[in-house]
C-alpha positions as CSV (number, residue, x, y, z in Angstrom):
1,M,0.0,0.0,0.0
2,L,1.3,3.5,-0.8
3,F,1.5,6.1,2.0
4,L,2.6,9.8,2.1
5,Y,5.2,10.4,4.7
6,F,5.3,13.7,6.7
7,R,6.4,15.1,10.0
8,I,4.8,17.0,12.8
9,G,7.8,18.3,14.8
10,D,10.0,15.3,15.6
11,E,7.4,12.7,14.9
12,G,6.9,10.8,11.6
13,F,3.5,9.9,10.2
14,A,2.2,8.0,7.2
15,M,-1.2,8.5,5.6
16,T,-2.7,6.4,2.9
17,I,-2.8,8.2,-0.4
18,D,-6.4,7.3,-1.1
19,P,-8.0,10.6,0.1
20,I,-5.1,12.7,-1.2
21,V,-5.8,14.8,-4.3
22,E,-2.4,16.5,-4.7
23,V,0.6,17.7,-2.6
24,V,1.5,21.2,-3.5
25,P,4.2,23.7,-2.5
26,L,3.5,25.9,0.5
27,T,2.0,29.2,-0.6
28,E,0.7,32.3,1.2
29,L,-2.7,31.8,2.7
30,K,-5.5,34.2,2.8
31,K,-7.1,34.8,6.2
32,V,-10.7,33.6,6.5
33,R,-13.0,35.7,8.7
34,G,-15.3,33.5,10.7
35,A,-13.3,30.4,9.9
36,P,-13.5,27.5,12.4
37,E,-10.7,27.6,15.1
38,G,-7.8,25.6,13.7
39,V,-8.1,26.9,10.1
40,A,-4.8,28.8,9.3
41,G,-6.3,30.3,6.2
42,S,-7.3,29.3,2.6
43,F,-5.7,29.2,-0.8
44,E,-7.1,28.9,-4.3
45,Y,-6.7,25.5,-5.8
46,R,-7.9,25.0,-9.3
47,G,-10.6,27.6,-9.0
48,R,-11.8,26.6,-5.5
49,F,-11.0,28.2,-2.2
50,V,-9.7,25.4,0.1
51,P,-9.4,25.8,3.9
52,V,-6.0,24.9,5.3
53,I,-5.0,23.5,8.7
54,D,-1.4,23.8,9.9
55,L,-0.7,20.5,11.7
56,C,2.2,21.9,13.7
57,A,0.1,24.8,14.9
58,L,-2.7,22.4,15.9
59,E,-0.5,19.8,17.6
60,L,2.6,21.8,18.8
61,G,1.3,25.3,19.2
62,R,3.7,26.7,16.6
63,P,3.5,27.1,12.8
64,A,5.2,24.7,10.5
65,H,8.7,25.6,9.5
66,R,8.7,27.3,6.1
67,R,11.0,25.0,4.1
68,L,11.0,23.6,0.6
69,S,9.8,20.2,2.1
70,T,6.9,21.8,3.9
71,R,3.8,21.3,1.7
72,I,0.1,21.6,1.6
73,I,-1.6,18.2,1.3
74,V,-4.9,18.7,-0.6
75,M,-7.3,16.0,0.2
76,R,-11.0,15.1,0.2
77,H,-13.0,15.4,3.4
78,P,-13.6,12.0,4.9
79,R,-17.4,12.5,5.1
80,D,-17.9,14.4,1.8
81,D,-15.7,13.9,-1.3
82,A,-17.0,17.2,-2.8
83,V,-15.3,19.1,0.1
84,L,-11.5,19.7,-0.1
85,L,-9.2,20.7,2.7
86,G,-5.5,21.3,3.0
87,L,-3.0,20.2,5.6
88,I,0.3,22.0,6.1
89,A,2.9,19.3,7.0
90,E,6.6,19.3,7.2
91,K,8.8,17.0,5.1
92,A,5.8,16.0,3.0
93,T,7.8,14.9,0.0
94,E,8.2,11.1,0.3
95,M,6.1,8.2,-0.5
96,L,6.4,4.9,1.4
97,R,5.3,1.5,0.1
98,L,4.4,-0.5,3.2
99,D,2.2,-3.4,4.2
100,P,-0.4,-2.0,6.6
101,A,0.4,-5.0,8.9
102,E,3.9,-3.4,9.4
103,F,2.4,-0.7,11.6
104,A,2.4,-2.5,15.0
105,P,1.9,0.4,16.0
106,F,5.0,1.8,14.2
107,A,6.8,1.0,11.0
108,P,10.4,1.9,9.9
109,G,10.6,5.2,8.0
110,P,13.2,7.5,6.4
111,D,13.9,9.3,9.7
112,G,13.1,6.7,12.3
113,L,9.7,5.2,13.3
114,V,6.5,6.2,11.5
115,Q,3.0,6.0,12.9
116,R,0.0,5.4,10.5
117,V,-2.7,8.1,10.8
118,E,-6.0,8.8,9.1
119,L,-7.5,12.2,8.8
120,E,-10.3,11.5,11.2
121,G,-7.8,10.5,13.9
122,L,-5.5,13.5,13.2
123,L,-8.0,16.3,13.3
124,P,-10.6,17.0,16.0
125,A,-14.1,15.9,14.9
126,A,-15.6,19.3,15.6
127,L,-13.1,20.9,13.2
128,L,-13.9,18.4,10.4
129,A,-17.6,19.0,10.9
130,A,-17.1,22.8,10.8
131,I,-15.1,22.6,7.6
132,R,-17.8,20.5,6.0
133,S,-20.6,22.8,7.0
134,Q,-18.9,26.2,6.4
135,P,-17.6,26.3,2.8
136,V,-14.7,28.8,2.3
137,T,-15.2,31.7,-0.1
138,S,-12.9,34.5,-1.2
139,Q,-12.6,37.5,1.0
């Protein structure tokens, strides 16, 4: 199975590529008034405004480091394929081919151990629900 590898601080994670639409370079985000707490901003992706969540800000209380390997993972909402959201993640530039059984609970990765995650386990349920119910428009 194919996974996208990324980091949140010092921890490595792997997410199946199934819900991922594209991994794009980090770009400037537009602030979104009235956005749910946890949304760092939005950017235009192929004519659509996509809300973006900074995983480091959410988990570590600091924004992701702005490096070439810091990317926006554009993905489908787990409850509604028509809704897109973006995740800012560090070192989101490698794919891993692993058997899901290798995660017990960790698998070997490029920088040490890697934990498998799904979007619903990574983001608070209230944030996912708010993103689904409040579409982002341009400001």
